[in-house]
C-alpha positions as CSV (number, residue, x, y, z in Angstrom):
1,M,42.7,-21.2,82.7
2,A,46.1,-20.6,81.1
3,S,46.7,-24.3,80.6
4,N,43.5,-24.7,78.4
5,R,44.5,-22.1,75.7
6,P,47.4,-24.2,74.1
7,S,45.1,-27.3,73.8
8,Q,42.4,-25.2,72.0
9,K,45.0,-23.9,69.5
10,I,46.3,-27.3,68.8
11,D,42.7,-28.6,68.2
12,V,41.9,-25.8,65.7
13,A,45.1,-26.4,63.9
14,A,44.4,-30.1,63.6
15,A,40.9,-29.4,62.4
16,L,42.2,-27.1,59.7
17,Q,44.8,-29.6,58.7
18,R,42.1,-32.4,58.5
19,F,39.9,-30.0,56.5
20,G,42.7,-29.3,54.0
21,D,43.7,-32.9,53.7
22,Q,40.2,-33.7,52.3
23,F,41.0,-31.6,49.2
24,R,44.3,-33.4,48.5
25,G,44.5,-36.3,46.0
26,L,41.0,-35.9,44.7
27,N,40.1,-37.8,41.5
28,P,38.4,-35.4,39.1
29,N,36.9,-38.3,37.2
30,D,35.1,-39.7,40.2
31,P,33.6,-37.0,42.4
32,S,31.4,-39.5,44.2
33,A,34.5,-40.9,45.9
34,W,35.5,-37.6,47.3
35,P,35.1,-36.8,51.0
36,S,32.0,-35.1,52.1
37,V,33.4,-31.5,52.4
38,P,34.8,-31.4,48.8
39,R,31.5,-33.0,47.5
40,Y,29.5,-30.3,49.3
41,A,31.8,-27.6,48.1
42,L,31.5,-28.9,44.5
43,C,27.7,-29.0,44.8
44,L,27.7,-25.4,46.1
45,A,30.0,-24.3,43.3
46,V,27.9,-26.0,40.6
47,T,24.7,-24.5,42.1
48,A,26.2,-21.1,42.1
49,L,27.3,-21.4,38.5
50,V,23.9,-22.5,37.4
51,L,22.3,-19.7,39.3
52,V,24.7,-17.2,37.8
53,A,24.0,-18.6,34.3
54,L,20.2,-18.5,34.8
55,W,20.5,-14.9,36.1
56,F,22.4,-13.7,33.0
57,A,20.0,-15.6,30.7
58,W,17.1,-14.0,32.5
59,L,18.7,-10.6,32.2
60,T,19.4,-11.2,28.5
61,N,15.7,-12.2,27.8
62,S,14.5,-9.3,29.9
63,N,16.7,-6.9,27.9
64,D,15.3,-8.2,24.7
65,E,11.7,-7.9,26.0
66,L,12.5,-4.4,27.1
67,E,13.8,-3.4,23.7
68,N,10.8,-4.9,22.0
69,E,8.5,-3.0,24.4
70,R,10.4,0.2,23.7
71,S,10.0,-0.4,19.9
72,K,6.3,-0.9,20.5
73,E,6.1,2.3,22.5
74,V,7.7,4.3,19.7
75,A,5.3,2.8,17.1
76,L,2.3,3.4,19.3
77,K,3.3,7.0,19.9
78,A,3.8,7.6,16.2
79,D,0.4,6.0,15.5
80,Y,-1.2,8.1,18.2
81,Q,0.3,11.3,16.8
82,K,-1.0,10.4,13.4
83,K,-4.5,9.8,14.6
84,V,-4.5,13.0,16.6
85,A,-3.5,14.9,13.5
86,Q,-6.2,13.2,11.5
87,A,-8.7,14.0,14.2
88,A,-7.6,17.6,14.3
89,N,-8.1,17.8,10.5
90,L,-11.3,15.8,10.4
91,E,-13.5,18.8,9.4
92,L,-11.1,19.7,6.7
93,L,-11.0,16.2,5.4
94,K,-14.8,16.1,5.3
95,K,-14.9,19.3,3.3
96,Q,-12.3,17.9,0.9
97,R,-14.3,14.7,0.6
98,E,-17.4,16.7,-0.3
99,Q,-15.5,18.7,-2.9
100,V,-14.2,15.5,-4.5
101,Q,-17.7,14.0,-4.6
102,Q,-19.0,17.2,-6.2
103,Y,-16.2,17.0,-8.8
104,V,-17.0,13.4,-9.5
105,T,-20.7,14.2,-9.9
106,L,-19.7,17.0,-12.3
107,L,-17.6,14.7,-14.4
108,E,-20.3,12.1,-14.5
109,K,-22.7,14.7,-15.8
110,Q,-20.3,15.2,-18.7
111,L,-20.7,11.5,-19.6
112,P,-23.9,10.8,-21.4
113,S,-26.1,7.8,-20.6
114,K,-26.7,5.0,-23.1
115,A,-30.0,6.7,-24.1
116,E,-28.3,10.0,-24.7
117,M,-25.6,8.7,-27.1
118,D,-27.7,9.3,-30.2
119,A,-28.2,12.9,-29.3
120,L,-24.5,13.3,-28.8
121,L,-23.7,11.8,-32.2
122,S,-26.2,14.2,-33.7
123,D,-24.5,17.1,-31.9
124,I,-21.1,16.2,-33.4
125,N,-22.6,15.9,-36.8
126,Q,-24.3,19.3,-36.5
127,A,-21.1,20.9,-35.3
128,G,-19.5,19.9,-38.6
129,L,-22.4,21.0,-40.7
130,G,-22.6,24.3,-38.9
131,R,-19.1,25.0,-40.1
132,S,-19.9,24.2,-43.7
133,L,-18.0,20.9,-43.6
134,Q,-19.0,18.0,-45.8
135,F,-19.0,14.6,-44.0
136,E,-17.7,11.9,-46.2
137,L,-17.5,9.4,-43.4
138,F,-19.2,9.3,-40.0
139,R,-19.1,5.7,-38.7
140,P,-19.4,4.7,-35.0
141,G,-17.2,1.8,-34.1
142,Q,-17.4,-1.0,-31.5
143,V,-18.2,0.1,-28.0
144,S,-15.3,-0.7,-25.6
145,V,-16.6,-1.3,-22.0
146,K,-14.1,-0.4,-19.3
147,D,-14.4,-0.7,-15.5
148,Y,-16.5,2.3,-14.9
149,Y,-17.4,3.7,-18.4
150,A,-17.8,2.8,-22.0
151,E,-15.8,4.2,-24.9
152,L,-17.2,4.7,-28.4
153,P,-14.8,5.5,-31.3
154,I,-16.2,7.3,-34.3
155,A,-14.4,7.3,-37.7
156,V,-14.8,10.8,-39.2
157,R,-13.7,12.2,-42.5
158,V,-14.7,15.8,-43.4
159,T,-13.9,18.1,-46.3
160,G,-13.7,21.8,-46.0
161,R,-11.6,24.8,-45.4
162,Y,-8.7,25.0,-42.9
163,H,-10.3,27.6,-40.6
164,D,-13.6,25.8,-40.7
165,M,-11.9,22.6,-39.6
166,G,-10.3,24.5,-36.7
167,A,-13.6,25.9,-35.7
168,F,-15.2,22.5,-35.9
169,A,-12.5,21.1,-33.6
170,A,-13.1,23.9,-31.1
171,D,-16.9,23.3,-31.3
172,V,-16.4,19.6,-30.5
173,A,-14.1,20.5,-27.6
174,G,-16.8,22.9,-26.3
175,L,-19.6,20.4,-26.2
176,S,-21.2,19.7,-22.9
177,R,-20.2,16.1,-23.2
178,I,-16.7,14.8,-23.4
179,V,-15.5,14.2,-27.0
180,T,-11.9,14.0,-28.1
181,L,-10.4,14.0,-31.6
182,N,-7.5,11.6,-32.1
183,N,-5.3,10.3,-34.9
184,I,-5.9,13.5,-36.9
185,S,-4.6,13.5,-40.5
186,V,-5.1,16.5,-42.9
187,T,-4.5,16.2,-46.6
188,P,-4.9,18.9,-49.3
189,Q,-7.2,18.4,-52.2
190,K,-6.8,19.6,-55.8
191,D,-8.4,22.9,-54.7
192,K,-5.8,24.4,-52.5
193,D,-8.4,25.9,-50.2
194,V,-10.0,22.6,-49.6
195,L,-8.7,20.0,-47.1
196,T,-9.7,16.6,-46.0
197,M,-9.4,15.7,-42.4
198,D,-9.5,12.1,-41.1
199,A,-9.8,11.6,-37.4
200,T,-11.2,9.4,-34.7
201,A,-13.6,11.1,-32.4
202,R,-13.9,9.3,-29.1
203,T,-16.8,9.9,-26.7
204,Y,-17.5,8.3,-23.4
205,R,-20.6,7.3,-21.4
206,Y,-21.2,5.9,-18.0
207,L,-22.4,2.4,-17.5
208,D,-25.9,1.6,-16.6
209,D,-26.9,-0.7,-13.7
210,D,-27.1,-3.8,-15.9
211,E,-23.7,-3.2,-17.4
212,R,-22.1,-2.6,-14.0
213,A,-23.6,-5.8,-12.7
214,A,-22.2,-7.6,-15.8
215,Q,-18.8,-6.1,-15.2
216,K,-18.8,-7.3,-11.6
217,R,-19.8,-10.8,-12.6
218,A,-17.0,-10.8,-15.2
219,S,-14.4,-9.7,-12.8
220,A,-15.5,-12.0,-9.9
221,P,-13.6,-15.1,-11.2
222,K,-10.5,-13.1,-11.8
223,A,-10.6,-11.8,-8.2
224,K,-10.9,-15.3,-6.9
225,K,-7.8,-16.4,-8.8
């Protein structure tokens, strides 16, 4: 038994030497000419490097996806909180909507219809006559049609006393329909107590169904462009 141990040590040493000799004198430009052990070792090393590179690439992509999902999570939470707040205030929003609708209806009532314009012009004229003013000019201008209403300017020139003119302006402001006085110019006459006021009274009315339809047809080509 003792005589076999030296031979085993010599064989292992020789095998290790032969193994190491295969890695000496290798041509890096021609791996195909290498002995089998270096070739296999090279293949294993290349495979390991590829696996490591793929692993890091996968981790990088996974990290990007994770950050994207986290961003989505934050956005979804914010959207959820916003909708929860809206749902909690739904009844309040409904009441506010009703109040706005009532306010709009009230404003629409202050705008005369096309058929009521003559009566409104008569009211403006009567407001001046009721204050002892003399109308030298009362000329309705060209109607200007807007998106939801029509505007009628009226050139007005009245002569009378200062306080009567102030009362006339207050009466016009107090009409049930919306009338504004613009571009007011007051000039004295020879009689110091008499003044002449030039102004543009503007009144407004809502559009009837035909006018609204015409407005929609007129704005349709612009919308397409």
